[in-house]
C-alpha positions in Angstrom: 0.0 0.0 0.0 1.3 3.4 -0.9 1.9 5.5 2.2 0.0 8.7 3.0 3.4 10.5 3.3 4.4 9.4 -0.2 1.1 10.5 -1.7 1.4 13.9 0.1 5.0 14.2 -1.3 3.7 13.7 -4.8 1.0 16.2 -4.3 3.6 18.8 -3.2 5.6 18.1 -6.3 2.5 18.5 -8.5 1.7 21.9 -7.0 5.2 23.3 -7.5 6.2 21.5 -10.8 4.8 19.9 -13.8 4.8 16.1 -13.7 6.0 14.7 -17.0 5.4 11.2 -18.3 8.2 10.1 -20.6 7.4 8.0 -23.6 6.8 4.3 -22.8 9.6 1.9 -23.3 13.4 2.4 -23.1 15.9 4.2 -25.3 18.1 2.1 -27.5 20.8 0.3 -25.6 19.6 2.0 -22.3 20.5 -1.1 -20.3 24.0 -1.1 -21.8 24.4 2.6 -20.9 23.4 1.8 -17.2 26.0 -0.9 -17.2 28.7 1.3 -18.8 28.1 4.2 -16.3 28.1 1.7 -13.4 31.4 0.1 -14.6 33.0 3.5 -14.7 31.9 4.2 -11.1 30.3 7.5 -11.7 30.3 9.3 -8.4 27.7 11.9 -9.2 23.9 11.5 -9.3 22.4 9.7 -12.3 18.6 10.0 -13.1 17.2 7.6 -15.6 13.5 7.8 -16.5 12.5 5.1 -13.9 13.7 7.4 -11.1 10.4 9.3 -11.4 11.0 12.0 -8.8 14.6 12.8 -9.7 14.0 12.7 -13.4 11.0 15.0 -13.2 13.0 17.4 -11.1 15.7 17.5 -13.8 13.1 18.1 -16.5 11.5 20.8 -14.5 14.8 22.6 -14.2 14.4 23.7 -17.8 13.5 27.3 -18.5 11.2 26.9 -21.5 8.2 24.6 -20.8 7.1 25.0 -24.4 9.6 22.4 -25.6 10.1 19.3 -23.5 12.3 16.3 -24.5 13.1 13.2 -22.6 16.8 12.3 -22.4 17.9 8.8 -21.7 19.5 10.1 -18.5 20.8 13.1 -16.6 24.3 12.7 -15.2 25.4 15.1 -12.5 29.1 14.6 -12.5 30.9 15.1 -9.2 34.3 15.7 -10.9 35.9 15.9 -14.2 36.6 12.1 -14.3 32.8 11.6 -14.2 32.5 13.8 -17.3 35.3 11.9 -19.1 33.7 8.5 -18.3 30.2 9.7 -19.3 31.5 10.9 -22.6 33.2 7.5 -23.1 29.9 5.7 -22.6 28.2 8.1 -25.0 30.8 7.4 -27.7 30.7 3.6 -27.1 26.9 3.4 -27.4 26.4 6.2 -29.9 24.4 8.5 -27.6 24.6 12.2 -28.5 25.8 14.2 -25.6 24.8 17.7 -24.5 25.9 19.9 -21.6 23.5 21.9 -19.3 25.0 24.8 -17.3 21.8 25.8 -15.5 20.4 28.8 -17.3 18.1 29.6 -20.2 17.8 27.7 -23.5 14.9 29.0 -25.5 14.8 25.9 -27.6 15.7 23.5 -24.7 18.8 22.3 -26.5 20.2 21.5 -23.0 17.8 18.5 -23.2 19.1 17.6 -26.7 17.2 17.9 -30.0 14.9 15.0 -29.5 14.4 12.2 -27.0 17.1 9.9 -25.8 20.0 12.3 -25.5 22.6 11.9 -22.7 22.7 15.1 -20.6 25.7 16.1 -18.6 24.4 18.6 -15.9 27.1 20.7 -14.5 25.2 21.8 -11.3 28.1 20.5 -9.1 30.6 22.6 -11.0 29.9 25.6 -8.9 33.2 27.0 -7.6 34.3 30.6 -8.0 37.7 32.0 -7.2 38.4 35.7 -7.4 41.9 37.1 -7.9 41.9 40.8 -7.4 45.7 41.1 -8.0 45.4 39.6 -11.5 41.9 40.9 -12.1 40.6 37.5 -13.0 37.9 35.1 -11.9 38.2 31.3 -12.2 34.6 30.1 -12.4 33.1 26.7 -13.0 30.4 26.6 -15.7 27.6 25.3 -13.5 27.2 28.7 -11.9 24.5 31.3 -12.6 25.5 34.9 -13.3 24.0 36.0 -10.0 26.6 34.1 -8.0 29.4 35.6 -10.0 28.1 39.1 -9.3 27.7 38.2 -5.6 31.3 37.0 -5.3 32.6 40.1 -7.2 30.6 42.7 -5.2 32.6 42.9 -2.0 35.7 43.7 -4.1 33.9 46.4 -6.2 34.6 44.3 -9.3 32.2 43.3 -12.1 32.0 41.1 -15.2 29.9 42.0 -18.3 27.4 39.2 -18.1 24.0 39.6 -19.6 20.8 41.3 -18.5 19.4 38.6 -16.3 20.9 37.2 -13.1 19.5 33.7 -13.7 21.5 33.1 -16.8 24.0 30.2 -16.7 27.5 31.7 -17.0 28.7 28.8 -19.2 26.2 29.1 -22.0 26.1 32.9 -21.7 29.8 33.6 -21.9 30.6 31.0 -24.5 27.9 32.3 -26.9 28.6 36.0 -26.6 26.9 37.6 -23.6 25.1 40.9 -24.5 24.3 43.1 -21.5 24.5 46.4 -19.7 28.3 46.5 -19.2 29.2 45.7 -22.9 29.9 49.2 -24.1 32.6 49.7 -21.4 34.0 46.2 -21.1 33.0 44.2 -24.2 31.0 41.0 -24.4 31.3 38.2 -21.9 33.0 36.1 -24.6 35.5 38.9 -25.3 36.7 38.5 -21.7 37.4 34.8 -21.7 41.1 34.5 -21.0 41.3 30.7 -20.8 39.2 27.6 -20.3 39.2 23.9 -19.4 37.3 21.7 -21.8 36.7 17.9 -22.1 36.8 16.8 -25.7 34.9 14.1 -27.5 37.7 11.6 -27.2 37.6 12.0 -23.4 40.9 14.0 -23.2 41.1 17.2 -21.1 42.4 20.5 -22.5 43.4 22.4 -19.3 44.6 25.5 -21.1 42.6 26.1 -24.3 44.6 29.3 -25.0 47.4 27.0 -26.0 45.2 25.8 -28.9 44.6 29.1 -30.8 41.9 27.8 -33.2 39.8 26.2 -30.4 40.3 29.3 -28.2 39.0 31.4 -31.1 36.0 29.1 -31.6 34.8 29.0 -28.0 34.6 32.8 -27.8 31.2 33.1 -29.5 30.5 29.5 -30.4 31.8 27.5 -27.4 28.3 26.4 -26.4 27.5 24.7 -29.8 29.4 21.4 -29.8 33.1 21.5 -29.2 33.2 19.8 -25.9 32.2 20.1 -22.3 33.6 23.4 -21.0 34.1 23.0 -17.2 36.0 26.1 -16.1 36.4 29.6 -17.5 39.1 32.1 -16.6 37.5 35.5 -17.0 38.9 39.1 -17.0 37.1 41.2 -14.4 36.9 44.9 -13.9 36.9 47.4 -11.1 33.6 49.4 -10.9 32.5 52.3 -8.7 31.1 51.3 -5.4 27.9 53.2 -6.3 26.4 52.9 -9.7 23.1 54.4 -11.0 20.0 52.7 -12.4 17.8 55.1 -14.4 14.4 54.8 -15.9 12.5 57.3 -18.2 8.9 56.7 -19.2 7.1 57.8 -22.3 3.8 57.2 -24.2 4.2 54.2 -26.5 3.5 56.4 -29.6 6.6 58.5 -28.7 8.8 55.5 -29.6 9.8 56.7 -33.1 10.9 60.0 -31.8 12.8 58.5 -28.8 14.8 56.1 -31.1 15.6 59.0 -33.5 17.0 60.9 -30.5 19.2 57.9 -29.5 20.4 57.6 -33.1 21.3 61.3 -33.1 23.2 61.1 -29.8 24.7 57.7 -30.2 28.2 58.6 -31.4 28.9 60.7 -28.3 27.3 58.8 -25.5 29.7 57.9 -22.7 30.8 54.3 -22.5 29.8 54.1 -18.9 26.3 54.4 -20.0 24.2 51.5 -21.3 20.5 51.2 -21.7 17.6 49.4 -23.3 14.3 50.7 -24.8 11.4 48.5 -23.6 8.0 48.5 -25.3 4.9 47.4 -23.4 1.8 49.5 -22.9 4.2 52.4 -22.7 7.8 52.9 -23.6 10.7 52.8 -21.0 14.3 53.7 -21.5 16.2 52.2 -18.6 19.8 51.2 -17.9 22.9 51.5 -15.8 25.5 54.2 -15.5 28.8 53.3 -13.8 28.9 56.2 -11.4 26.6 58.4 -9.2 23.5 60.3 -10.3 25.6 63.5 -10.1 28.2 62.1 -12.4 25.5 60.8 -14.8 23.7 64.1 -15.2 26.0 65.7 -17.8 25.9 62.6 -20.0 22.1 62.3 -20.0 21.1 65.9 -19.9 20.7 66.4 -23.6 18.8 63.1 -24.0 16.3 64.2 -21.4 15.9 67.6 -22.9 15.3 66.3 -26.4 13.1 63.3 -25.5 11.1 65.0 -22.7 10.1 61.9 -20.6 6.9 61.8 -18.6 8.8 60.6 -15.6 12.5 60.3 -14.6 13.7 57.9 -11.9 17.2 57.3 -10.5 18.3 54.6 -8.1 21.8 54.5 -6.6 23.3 51.4 -5.1 26.0 48.8 -5.5 26.0 47.0 -8.8 25.0 43.7 -7.3 22.0 45.2 -5.6 20.8 46.9 -8.7 21.1 43.6 -10.6 19.2 41.8 -7.9 16.4 44.4 -7.5 16.0 46.0 -11.0 16.9 43.2 -13.4 13.7 41.1 -13.0 14.2 37.4 -12.6 12.9 35.4 -15.5 10.7 32.5 -14.5 9.9 29.3 -16.2 7.2 29.6 -18.8 6.1 29.0 -22.3 8.3 31.1 -24.5 9.2 31.8 -28.1 12.1 34.2 -28.7 13.4 36.2 -31.7 16.6 38.2 -32.2 17.6 40.9 -34.6 20.5 43.3 -35.0 20.2 46.8 -36.3 23.1 48.5 -38.1 24.4 52.0 -37.6 21.6 53.6 -39.6 19.2 52.7 -36.9 15.6 51.6 -37.4 13.7 53.6 -40.0 10.5 55.4 -39.1 8.5 52.8 -41.1 10.3 50.1 -39.2 9.4 51.6 -35.8 5.8 52.0 -36.8 5.7 48.4 -37.9 7.0 47.4 -34.5 4.3 49.5 -32.7 1.5 48.0 -34.8 2.7 44.5 -33.8 3.2 45.4 -30.1 -0.3 46.8 -29.9 -2.1 44.0 -31.7 -0.1 40.9 -30.6 -2.4 38.3 -29.0 0.0 37.1 -26.3 2.0 38.8 -23.6 5.2 40.2 -25.0 8.6 41.3 -23.9 10.1 43.6 -26.6 13.4 45.4 -25.9 15.9 47.3 -28.1 19.3 47.3 -26.4 21.8 50.0 -27.4 25.1 48.3 -28.1 26.8 50.8 -30.4 29.7 53.1 -29.9 31.6 51.0 -27.4 34.0 48.2 -26.8 32.0 45.6 -28.7 32.7 47.5 -31.9 36.4 48.0 -31.2 36.9 44.3 -31.8 37.1 43.0 -35.4 34.4 40.7 -36.8 36.8 37.8 -37.2 39.0 38.2 -34.1 36.7 35.7 -32.3 33.8 33.5 -33.4 31.3 36.2 -32.3 30.9 38.1 -35.6 28.2 40.7 -34.7 30.3 43.9 -34.5 29.8 47.5 -35.5 26.0 47.4 -34.9 23.8 49.9 -33.1 21.0 47.8 -31.5 20.2 44.3 -30.5 16.4 43.6 -30.6 15.0 40.8 -28.5 11.5 39.6 -28.5 10.3 37.1 -25.9 6.7 36.1 -26.4 4.8 34.3 -23.6 2.9 32.1 -26.0 -0.3 30.2 -25.0 -1.4 29.2 -28.5 -0.1 28.2 -31.9 -1.7 31.3 -33.3 0.7 33.5 -31.3 3.7 31.6 -32.6 2.5 32.0 -36.2 1.8 35.7 -35.6 5.3 36.2 -34.2 6.8 34.3 -37.1 5.1 36.5 -39.7 6.2 39.7 -38.0 9.8 38.4 -37.7 10.2 37.5 -41.3 8.9 40.8 -42.6 10.8 42.9 -40.0 14.0 41.1 -40.8 13.6 41.4 -44.5 12.7 45.1 -44.5 14.1 46.8 -41.4 16.8 44.7 -39.7 20.4 43.5 -40.3 20.8 40.0 -41.7 22.3 38.6 -38.5 20.8 37.1 -35.3 22.3 36.5 -31.9 23.1 32.8 -31.4 22.3 32.8 -27.6 18.7 33.7 -28.5 18.4 30.4 -30.3 15.4 29.9 -32.7 14.8 26.6 -34.4 12.5 28.3 -36.9 15.2 30.7 -38.1 16.1 30.1 -41.7 19.8 30.1 -42.8 20.8 30.1 -39.1 24.4 29.1 -39.9 25.0 32.4 -41.6 22.7 34.5 -39.4 24.5 33.4 -36.2 28.1 33.1 -37.5 28.2 34.7 -41.0 31.7 34.4 -42.6 33.1 32.6 -39.6 30.8 29.6 -40.1 33.0 27.5 -42.4 36.0 28.0 -40.1 33.9 26.8 -37.2 33.0 23.7 -39.2 36.7 22.9 -39.8 37.6 23.3 -36.1 34.6 21.1 -35.2 35.8 18.4 -37.6 39.2 18.4 -35.9 38.0 18.2 -32.3 34.8 16.3 -32.6 35.1 14.4 -35.9 32.3 11.9 -35.1 29.9 14.7 -34.1 29.3 13.4 -30.6 28.1 16.8 -29.3 25.2 17.5 -31.8 21.7 18.9 -32.0 19.6 21.0 -34.4 21.8 24.1 -34.3 25.2 22.8 -33.2 28.2 23.3 -35.5 28.2 20.3 -37.9 31.2 18.4 -39.3 30.2 18.1 -42.9 28.4 21.3 -44.0 30.0 24.1 -46.1 27.9 27.1 -46.8 28.6 30.4 -48.6 27.7 33.2 -46.2 29.2 36.1 -48.2 
């Protein structure tokens, strides 16, 4: 008889998480995989499908509930030897292997591309070591951005890591890392100084900087199939003890004028200043200045005068507290995301009006932001110096739709195709992955794609680390 305590436990789980039922039957060679992992004495937790509670907990850790896949197992390695041995079992039994570093994947690629992938969950790789003298941080890739900011805060140091504190530092930094500190310090990927990576043959590269082509690849494409990156050495930066969060509000219909003012002032905006224009039922321009309100005033005075906001708000605090309070945590949900870049000409009036029409009529809840990335450190670096090719641009546009129907996905797709064709740059940001994106190889990596394929072929010739938008081993495309 099932105990009352066990029934109560299951009810608690049902309240706080979705209970998933994996497909009936086993994955091919699942018993052989169990035996292989057991023979290698994996020390970390392993959740196969028949471990109902543990397996569902692992599934529920995913950010996007819209796409759920059912891996053969989740392995939570306790050490790097566990990773090596898990990879060996994947190779032996032809299981594709993916890494999960704990943050967001809009297409749930951290579960694989279909059922029966082997997932290496890096949750136990959570150490952070700060070296103020060398201005570096040694961070394991199972950490979230929030913990890195927390560890840096007492020293008044920072790292340019995204716009959300719940992002996984591994996936974020390896794929680029667009955020509020980019104009001053560059992308997260620009500040990777070294890494440790476990390759498809099970060997460990302790210092990837000694392998120039692989080091080039992981700075912008390191989360798409070159190996399991376990540790990153990051360049960190001193920041003022007090920084300023600012927010200006406008009527939604003022958006074309606001963006024209930004375009006008962009070349002379101070690099300590970063902001995003967010469109909801109204328009907000909010962001961070690395300094006090008093120090900010001369740099923002002309923008305020020209744009004439309805309200102006300033909030001074330590950077960590601003990130914790003002950068809203993003919860699990049903999402579809789109990404666009805008070149130095900005968005045309017709393009902004097309955006407003869409925002006002869209049938689902929408998060639409236009991040100003121009005129800063990101553009100082050449398009081909790292695998991250998106340089010399003015804005990154992100759309995150909270979809509750197929109709909303179709509506978003129609808008995206027309907006991209008429008003946006050709390229898209690879960390906002989108399985519906046509020609993704060139949109994500442009002229760097074929070089990435060559490097992939060298370090993962049998394509062990593979999914829908990983770097392949056998595709050559002209992206000129």
